[in-house]
LUMFIFI-246194 format. One record per residue (C-alpha): residue in one letter; x, y, z. Coordinates in steps of 0.02 Angstrom, whole numbers. Layout:
BEGIN
[rec "A"; [X; Y; Z]],
...
end
This chain:
BEGIN
[rec "M"; [6569; 2675; 3641]],
[rec "D"; [6448; 2600; 3505]],
[rec "F"; [6279; 2715; 3542]],
[rec "A"; [6188; 2619; 3415]],
[rec "T"; [6221; 2467; 3554]],
[rec "I"; [6181; 2552; 3696]],
[rec "I"; [6024; 2648; 3630]],
[rec "G"; [5964; 2466; 3562]],
[rec "L"; [6002; 2376; 3734]],
[rec "L"; [5928; 2519; 3856]],
[rec "L"; [5775; 2550; 3735]],
[rec "G"; [5736; 2346; 3749]],
[rec "I"; [5760; 2332; 3950]],
[rec "F"; [5621; 2496; 3954]],
[rec "L"; [5507; 2425; 3823]],
[rec "I"; [5500; 2248; 3913]],
[rec "G"; [5550; 2302; 4092]],
[rec "G"; [5390; 2437; 4058]],
[rec "S"; [5261; 2319; 3996]],
[rec "M"; [5311; 2202; 4173]],
[rec "V"; [5262; 2347; 4270]],
[rec "L"; [5099; 2372; 4177]],
[rec "A"; [5054; 2200; 4180]],
[rec "G"; [5090; 2178; 4361]],
[rec "A"; [4998; 2340; 4408]],
[rec "T"; [4847; 2264; 4315]],
[rec "A"; [4850; 2102; 4403]],
[rec "G"; [4894; 2189; 4593]],
[rec "L"; [5064; 2111; 4568]],
[rec "S"; [5246; 2204; 4584]],
[rec "V"; [5390; 2177; 4477]],
[rec "I"; [5468; 2088; 4597]],
[rec "N"; [5340; 1940; 4540]],
[rec "F"; [5451; 1906; 4395]],
[rec "W"; [5609; 1879; 4459]],
[rec "S"; [5668; 1683; 4507]],
[rec "L"; [5838; 1635; 4570]],
[rec "E"; [5774; 1444; 4512]],
[rec "S"; [5722; 1479; 4326]],
[rec "L"; [5880; 1584; 4321]],
[rec "M"; [6011; 1478; 4389]],
[rec "V"; [5921; 1319; 4240]],
[rec "V"; [5929; 1463; 4102]],
[rec "L"; [6113; 1523; 4147]],
[rec "G"; [6190; 1371; 4203]],
[rec "G"; [6113; 1252; 4086]],
[rec "T"; [6160; 1380; 3937]],
[rec "L"; [6332; 1417; 3991]],
[rec "S"; [6382; 1234; 4043]],
[rec "A"; [6315; 1172; 3853]],
[rec "T"; [6421; 1299; 3789]],
[rec "A"; [6579; 1237; 3887]],
[rec "I"; [6542; 1069; 3822]],
[rec "A"; [6527; 1126; 3641]],
[rec "F"; [6670; 1239; 3648]],
[rec "R"; [6838; 1239; 3708]],
[rec "L"; [6880; 1321; 3885]],
[rec "N"; [6979; 1460; 3816]],
[rec "E"; [6860; 1496; 3704]],
[rec "V"; [6712; 1493; 3828]],
[rec "K"; [6817; 1610; 3936]],
[rec "R"; [6800; 1748; 3800]],
[rec "V"; [6615; 1760; 3826]],
[rec "F"; [6641; 1916; 3941]],
[rec "G"; [6774; 1980; 3831]],
[rec "L"; [6664; 1963; 3677]],
[rec "I"; [6508; 2042; 3768]],
[rec "S"; [6614; 2214; 3802]],
[rec "F"; [6695; 2200; 3626]],
[rec "V"; [6504; 2253; 3580]],
[rec "F"; [6491; 2386; 3657]],
[rec "K"; [6654; 2465; 3587]],
[rec "K"; [6680; 2578; 3426]],
[rec "P"; [6757; 2516; 3270]],
[rec "A"; [6958; 2518; 3292]],
[rec "F"; [6982; 2609; 3135]],
[rec "E"; [6858; 2718; 3008]],
[rec "L"; [6904; 2681; 2815]],
[rec "D"; [6916; 2860; 2775]],
[rec "Q"; [7073; 2883; 2902]],
[rec "V"; [7148; 2712; 2858]],
[rec "V"; [7166; 2783; 2659]],
[rec "D"; [7226; 2939; 2709]],
[rec "D"; [7365; 2850; 2825]],
[rec "I"; [7392; 2733; 2660]],
[rec "V"; [7407; 2899; 2560]],
[rec "S"; [7520; 2979; 2665]],
[rec "L"; [7635; 2826; 2661]],
[rec "G"; [7635; 2816; 2499]],
[rec "E"; [7714; 2982; 2486]],
[rec "A"; [7835; 2955; 2610]],
[rec "Y"; [7909; 2794; 2502]],
[rec "R"; [7929; 2885; 2357]],
[rec "K"; [8036; 3015; 2437]],
[rec "D"; [8136; 2888; 2523]],
[rec "R"; [8128; 2727; 2630]],
[rec "Q"; [8188; 2808; 2787]],
[rec "S"; [8025; 2925; 2784]],
[rec "L"; [7914; 2771; 2772]],
[rec "E"; [7996; 2704; 2933]],
[rec "A"; [7974; 2858; 3014]],
[rec "Q"; [7793; 2869; 2979]],
[rec "A"; [7763; 2688; 3009]],
[rec "S"; [7807; 2689; 3210]],
[rec "N"; [7660; 2838; 3209]],
[rec "L"; [7526; 2705; 3149]],
[rec "S"; [7379; 2637; 3250]],
[rec "N"; [7338; 2505; 3131]],
[rec "R"; [7441; 2347; 3183]],
[rec "F"; [7415; 2269; 3030]],
[rec "L"; [7457; 2417; 2902]],
[rec "Q"; [7609; 2452; 3012]],
[rec "D"; [7668; 2267; 2991]],
[rec "G"; [7640; 2255; 2814]],
[rec "V"; [7734; 2459; 2805]],
[rec "V"; [7870; 2355; 2908]],
[rec "F"; [7888; 2199; 2775]],
[rec "I"; [7903; 2346; 2641]],
[rec "T"; [8062; 2436; 2740]],
[rec "Q"; [8127; 2262; 2746]],
[rec "G"; [8130; 2234; 2565]],
[rec "L"; [7995; 2103; 2530]],
[rec "K"; [7948; 2050; 2385]],
[rec "L"; [7777; 2097; 2318]],
[rec "D"; [7727; 1929; 2304]],
[rec "D"; [7790; 1881; 2466]],
[rec "L"; [7697; 2037; 2543]],
[rec "R"; [7535; 1976; 2473]],
[rec "D"; [7540; 1812; 2532]],
[rec "I"; [7594; 1834; 2701]],
[rec "M"; [7452; 1987; 2738]],
[rec "A"; [7326; 1889; 2633]],
[rec "T"; [7359; 1733; 2758]],
[rec "R"; [7340; 1853; 2927]],
[rec "E"; [7189; 1930; 2866]],
[rec "E"; [7114; 1739; 2827]],
[rec "Y"; [7156; 1695; 3020]],
[rec "R"; [7080; 1831; 3071]],
[rec "E"; [6927; 1823; 2987]],
[rec "R"; [6916; 1642; 3066]],
[rec "R"; [6948; 1675; 3232]],
[rec "E"; [6800; 1813; 3229]],
[rec "A"; [6703; 1705; 3127]],
[rec "N"; [6703; 1568; 3271]],
[rec "E"; [6674; 1704; 3428]],
[rec "A"; [6534; 1773; 3322]],
[rec "G"; [6469; 1558; 3307]],
[rec "L"; [6511; 1556; 3517]],
[rec "M"; [6389; 1700; 3529]],
[rec "K"; [6256; 1589; 3423]],
[rec "T"; [6271; 1450; 3522]],
[rec "L"; [6235; 1529; 3676]],
[rec "G"; [6064; 1615; 3597]],
[rec "T"; [6028; 1438; 3543]],
[rec "Y"; [6034; 1348; 3711]],
[rec "S"; [5955; 1474; 3820]],
[rec "P"; [5784; 1461; 3764]],
[rec "A"; [5787; 1270; 3740]],
[rec "F"; [5844; 1270; 3940]],
[rec "G"; [5703; 1397; 3977]],
[rec "M"; [5604; 1242; 3916]],
[rec "V"; [5679; 1141; 4025]],
[rec "G"; [5621; 1270; 4170]],
[rec "T"; [5460; 1251; 4091]],
[rec "L"; [5451; 1055; 4109]],
[rec "I"; [5530; 1080; 4298]],
[rec "G"; [5376; 1183; 4347]],
[rec "L"; [5259; 1078; 4238]],
[rec "I"; [5311; 899; 4349]],
[rec "M"; [5320; 1010; 4492]],
[rec "M"; [5126; 1064; 4456]],
[rec "L"; [5090; 890; 4432]],
[rec "L"; [5159; 821; 4571]],
[rec "G"; [5056; 953; 4685]],
[rec "M"; [4895; 902; 4610]],
[rec "G"; [4929; 711; 4695]],
[rec "S"; [4977; 787; 4864]],
[rec "S"; [4905; 939; 4913]],
[rec "S"; [4696; 999; 4914]],
[rec "G"; [4582; 1149; 4916]],
[rec "D"; [4683; 1307; 4934]],
[rec "D"; [4839; 1262; 4978]],
[rec "M"; [4835; 1146; 4787]],
[rec "A"; [4792; 1312; 4712]],
[rec "A"; [4920; 1418; 4771]],
[rec "Q"; [5070; 1277; 4740]],
[rec "L"; [5013; 1262; 4572]],
[rec "G"; [5002; 1442; 4530]],
[rec "Q"; [5194; 1460; 4591]],
[rec "S"; [5244; 1314; 4496]],
[rec "M"; [5155; 1356; 4336]],
[rec "S"; [5240; 1564; 4385]],
[rec "I"; [5400; 1482; 4395]],
[rec "A"; [5375; 1372; 4221]],
[rec "L"; [5336; 1529; 4139]],
[rec "I"; [5447; 1635; 4200]],
[rec "T"; [5604; 1501; 4141]],
[rec "T"; [5546; 1529; 3971]],
[rec "F"; [5537; 1727; 3980]],
[rec "Y"; [5715; 1728; 4044]],
[rec "G"; [5785; 1600; 3898]],
[rec "A"; [5673; 1716; 3765]],
[rec "V"; [5747; 1862; 3817]],
[rec "L"; [5926; 1808; 3838]],
[rec "A"; [5917; 1727; 3670]],
[rec "N"; [5820; 1877; 3574]],
[rec "L"; [5878; 2035; 3676]],
[rec "L"; [6058; 1981; 3725]],
[rec "F"; [6151; 1844; 3637]],
[rec "L"; [6091; 1838; 3456]],
[rec "P"; [6104; 2019; 3436]],
[rec "F"; [6269; 2023; 3499]],
[rec "A"; [6328; 1867; 3395]],
[rec "E"; [6248; 1978; 3225]],
[rec "K"; [6355; 2136; 3289]],
[rec "I"; [6520; 2022; 3292]],
[rec "T"; [6462; 1956; 3124]],
[rec "S"; [6448; 2129; 3047]],
[rec "R"; [6600; 2204; 3134]],
[rec "N"; [6708; 2042; 3042]],
[rec "K"; [6633; 2091; 2882]],
[rec "E"; [6683; 2279; 2903]],
[rec "N"; [6854; 2208; 2971]],
[rec "T"; [6863; 2098; 2788]],
[rec "V"; [6833; 2261; 2700]],
[rec "C"; [6966; 2347; 2812]],
[rec "G"; [7107; 2227; 2789]],
[rec "E"; [7070; 2205; 2581]],
[rec "L"; [7093; 2391; 2590]],
[rec "I"; [7235; 2388; 2667]],
[rec "I"; [7321; 2234; 2574]],
[rec "E"; [7275; 2351; 2419]],
[rec "G"; [7358; 2488; 2467]],
[rec "L"; [7500; 2414; 2534]],
[rec "M"; [7523; 2335; 2360]],
[rec "L"; [7528; 2511; 2288]],
[rec "I"; [7647; 2589; 2396]],
[rec "H"; [7776; 2449; 2363]],
[rec "Q"; [7744; 2471; 2188]],
[rec "K"; [7771; 2675; 2228]],
[rec "K"; [7623; 2714; 2145]],
[rec "H"; [7573; 2913; 2121]],
[rec "P"; [7449; 2975; 2286]],
[rec "I"; [7309; 3005; 2163]],
[rec "V"; [7317; 2838; 2109]],
[rec "I"; [7305; 2768; 2280]],
[rec "R"; [7178; 2871; 2346]],
[rec "D"; [7067; 2836; 2171]],
[rec "V"; [7107; 2640; 2203]],
[rec "L"; [7045; 2651; 2376]],
[rec "N"; [6915; 2748; 2373]],
[rec "S"; [6792; 2593; 2308]],
[rec "Y"; [6839; 2502; 2467]],
[rec "I"; [6734; 2646; 2564]],
[rec "P"; [6535; 2734; 2542]],
[rec "P"; [6554; 2874; 2443]],
[rec "A"; [6494; 3005; 2565]],
[rec "L"; [6668; 2978; 2651]],
[rec "R"; [6777; 2977; 2480]],
[rec "K"; [6915; 3141; 2457]],
[rec "S"; [7009; 3174; 2310]],
[rec "E"; [7177; 3203; 2292]],
[rec "E"; [7266; 3365; 2254]],
[rec "V"; [7378; 3376; 2115]],
end
């Protein structure tokens, strides 16, 4: 699990929820007064509908998968990937069979496929072209996923404003059809719906959709570095470079604190 995402989300819910409880207590109201099914229907329904118009259906279906994705830890640590590549380089300097044996145990599918291509005798330039193309289209897919989340974050405040307009229209209509206490009560209810809808749109955008989009974008950048590291490592394995050379080259891709040295 990605604890940063969990802590940030829980902290946001706690602080916003706490302020709602305190504000309600000051006014003599319950936090339940912040609940409005009509407002939620306008914001969520409108946001999802607009997103469905903007994207293909199979992309919109991935929304829930993307939400679960941001709570997961990165699949691979760069220093571990470097260790795997160095080990593969050592194996290939012995013989092809040793490399094939190690490749079957790899958990990184991208690295595993590259090693399989090496064992199949693929030329260096062809190997680089194939792996670079795969990496390029992975980046595009993940950028599109981040764009989907950003779109949700853009539309939700807009539909919050739509709900506000609905509430204001109800309020103005009520002013002409009611009088006295009835008018005051109806105006208050209509105005609360108007403001709660804006509140829902702002919270969904700035606590969920936009931060999730940034998380996906950040993961995409991390995966890009990992992909470039793997491609470089595969080139070095293919050329049967010494493990010391492989590690020294690949250490450039990882933070200094995670770098290791290869013993002679």
